[in-house]
C-alpha positions in Angstrom: -45.8 39.5 87.5 -42.6 37.5 87.3 -40.6 40.6 86.4 -42.0 42.4 89.4 -41.1 39.5 91.8 -37.6 39.2 90.2 -37.0 42.9 90.5 -38.0 42.8 94.2 -35.6 39.9 94.9 -32.8 41.8 93.1 -33.7 44.8 95.1 -33.2 42.9 98.3 -29.8 41.7 97.2 -28.4 45.0 96.0 -30.1 46.8 98.9 -27.6 44.9 101.1 -24.7 46.3 99.1 -26.3 49.7 99.3 -25.8 49.6 103.1 -22.1 49.0 102.6 -21.9 52.1 100.3 -24.0 54.3 102.6 -21.7 53.4 105.5 -18.3 53.5 103.8 -18.4 56.3 101.1 -18.9 59.2 103.5 -16.0 57.9 105.6 -13.8 57.6 102.4 -13.4 53.9 102.8 -13.2 51.2 100.1 -16.5 49.6 99.3 -14.8 46.4 98.2 -12.3 45.6 101.1 -12.4 44.5 103.8 -15.5 42.3 104.0 -18.5 43.2 106.2 -17.8 43.2 109.9 -19.5 44.2 113.1 -18.6 47.9 113.8 -18.6 47.2 117.5 -16.4 44.1 117.9 -14.8 44.0 114.5 -15.8 40.3 113.9 -16.3 39.4 110.2 -19.9 38.8 109.4 -20.6 35.2 108.2 -22.6 34.6 105.1 -25.5 33.1 107.1 -25.7 36.4 109.1 -25.6 38.5 105.9 -28.9 37.5 104.3 -31.0 40.6 103.6 -33.7 41.2 106.2 -33.9 37.6 107.3 -30.6 37.6 109.2 -31.5 40.8 111.0 -34.8 39.3 112.1 -33.2 35.9 113.2 -30.5 37.8 115.2 -33.2 40.1 116.6 -31.2 43.1 115.5 -28.0 42.2 117.4 -24.5 41.0 116.6 -24.1 37.2 117.1 -20.8 37.7 118.8 -21.0 40.8 121.0 -24.8 41.4 121.1 -24.3 45.0 120.0 -27.4 46.5 118.3 -27.6 46.4 114.5 -29.3 49.5 113.2 -32.8 49.1 111.8 -31.5 51.2 108.9 -30.0 48.0 107.4 -33.3 46.1 106.8 -35.1 49.3 106.1 -32.8 50.1 103.2 -33.1 46.6 101.9 -36.9 46.6 102.0 -37.1 50.1 100.6 -34.9 49.1 97.6 -36.9 45.9 97.0 -40.2 47.8 97.2 -39.0 50.5 94.8 -37.6 48.0 92.4 -40.9 46.2 92.3 -42.8 49.4 91.9 -40.6 50.5 89.0 -41.0 47.2 87.3 -44.8 47.5 87.7 -45.1 51.0 86.4 -42.7 51.1 83.5 -44.3 50.1 80.2 -41.2 48.8 78.6 -39.3 46.0 80.4 -36.1 47.1 78.5 -36.2 50.4 80.4 -35.5 48.6 83.6 -31.9 48.3 82.4 -31.4 52.0 83.2 -34.0 52.7 85.8 -33.4 50.0 88.4 -29.7 51.1 88.8 -31.0 54.7 89.1 -33.4 53.7 91.9 -30.5 52.0 93.7 -28.4 55.2 93.4 -31.3 57.3 94.7 -31.7 55.1 97.8 -28.0 55.4 98.5 -27.7 59.1 97.9 -30.9 59.9 99.9 -29.7 58.0 102.8 -26.3 59.7 102.8 -27.7 63.1 102.3 -30.1 62.7 105.2 -27.4 61.6 107.6 -24.4 63.6 106.3 -25.9 66.4 104.2 -23.7 65.2 101.4 -24.0 64.0 97.8 -20.6 62.4 97.1 -19.0 62.9 93.7 -17.8 59.3 94.0 -21.4 58.2 93.5 -23.0 61.0 91.5 -20.4 61.4 88.7 -20.1 57.6 87.8 -23.9 57.4 88.0 -24.2 60.1 85.4 -21.8 58.3 83.0 -23.5 55.0 83.6 -27.0 56.5 83.1 -26.0 57.9 79.7 -24.7 54.5 78.6 -27.7 52.5 80.0 -30.3 54.9 78.5 -28.5 54.5 75.2 -28.9 50.7 75.5 -32.5 51.0 76.6 -33.3 53.3 73.7 -31.6 51.0 71.2 -33.7 48.1 72.4 -36.9 50.1 72.7 -38.2 53.5 71.5 -35.2 54.6 69.4 -32.4 57.1 69.5 -34.7 60.1 69.7 -35.5 59.4 73.3 -31.8 59.1 74.2 -31.1 62.5 72.6 -34.1 64.0 74.6 -32.6 62.4 77.7 -29.3 64.2 77.0 -31.1 67.5 76.5 -33.1 67.0 79.7 -29.9 66.3 81.7 -28.1 69.4 80.2 -31.2 71.6 80.8 -31.6 70.4 84.4 -28.0 70.9 85.2 -28.0 74.4 83.7 -31.2 75.4 85.4 -30.0 74.3 88.9 -26.6 75.9 88.3 -28.4 79.2 87.6 -30.3 78.8 90.8 -27.1 78.2 92.8 -25.4 81.2 91.3 -28.5 83.4 92.0 -29.1 82.1 95.5 -26.0 80.1 96.7 -27.4 79.5 100.2 -30.4 77.7 98.8 -28.6 74.5 97.6 -25.2 73.2 96.8 -23.3 71.9 93.8 -24.1 68.4 94.8 -27.7 69.2 94.1 -26.7 70.7 90.7 -24.8 67.5 89.7 -27.7 65.3 90.9 -30.1 67.4 88.9 -28.1 66.6 85.8 -28.5 62.9 86.5 -32.2 63.1 87.2 -32.8 65.3 84.2 -31.4 62.4 82.1 -33.9 60.0 83.6 -36.9 62.4 83.3 -36.0 63.6 79.8 -35.9 60.1 78.5 -39.6 59.6 79.2 -40.7 63.2 78.2 -40.3 66.9 78.7 -43.5 67.0 80.7 -42.0 64.5 83.1 -39.0 66.8 83.6 -41.4 69.5 84.7 -43.5 67.2 86.9 -40.4 65.7 88.6 -38.8 68.9 89.6 -42.1 70.6 90.5 -42.9 67.7 92.9 -39.4 67.9 94.3 -39.7 71.6 95.1 -43.2 71.2 96.4 -42.2 68.3 98.7 -39.1 70.2 99.8 -41.1 73.2 100.8 -43.7 71.2 102.7 -41.1 69.1 104.4 -39.0 72.1 105.4 -42.1 73.9 106.9 -43.0 70.7 108.7 -39.5 70.4 110.3 -39.7 74.1 111.3 -43.2 73.6 112.8 -41.9 70.6 114.7 -39.0 72.7 115.9 -36.5 70.2 114.6 -35.0 72.9 112.3 -34.7 76.6 112.3 -35.6 78.8 109.3 -31.9 79.1 108.4 -31.1 75.4 108.9 -29.5 73.4 106.1 -32.1 70.8 105.0 -30.9 68.1 102.6 -32.7 68.5 99.2 -31.4 65.2 97.7 -34.2 63.0 99.1 -36.9 65.4 97.7 -35.2 65.4 94.3 -35.2 61.6 94.4 -38.9 61.6 95.3 -39.8 64.0 92.6 -37.9 62.0 90.0 -39.6 58.7 90.9 -43.0 60.5 90.7 -42.1 62.1 87.4 -40.8 58.9 85.8 -43.6 56.6 87.1 -46.6 58.9 87.2 -45.5 62.0 85.2 -47.7 61.4 82.2 -50.8 60.6 84.3 -50.3 63.8 86.4 -49.9 65.9 83.3 -53.2 64.6 82.0 -54.9 65.4 85.3 -53.5 68.9 85.4 -54.5 69.6 81.8 -57.8 67.9 82.2 -57.2 65.6 79.2 
């Protein structure tokens, strides 16, 4: 229970930084400098006004200085990250695996938010995340199940990248190279826990993407030829594949 609570608290804290990345990376701005400031009046945000969720509630969603509205996205991202961190800590059998999977969850929240708003999966995030995931999974494997799982993760990442690249070459209007690179990252995470999880993760992603796309068309918010971001569906499928993949496999096979 303590690891779940601790993970949720960490999720709140890094969720606040996720908002910085979501706002600045698409605009090609530094995520380090300058410090956080109100986008309306430019006043630097004091530490007391930068407490995740709490500050937004106390300020009633407005800047202390100019009373401009602060988007509900900020507490939503923080709460989502905290909830997913807690869920991941609850579902993973080995605590050492959190070394790799909590950072992955953070990246998925950031990329999903950017993709929804900008239809973009920035290389500035995806490529370093791939390198970091390879290293972190190696550490997790060394502390837990052994090097065989790490080798399987590498194979899962390579196979996923190659599979999505083939899809893009066959049907280039279906998805972009950002999805291909993201698939390589997600294949690492899914392959680490098992080949069945790779199948479950991407099956759920395509199923959810199909249902979501049809729902948007039915609601007349998108046409049949509209570009619908696939990153959030890949993120959803990966979380399902990692956290419930084995259980779903048993249900499907009736064993």
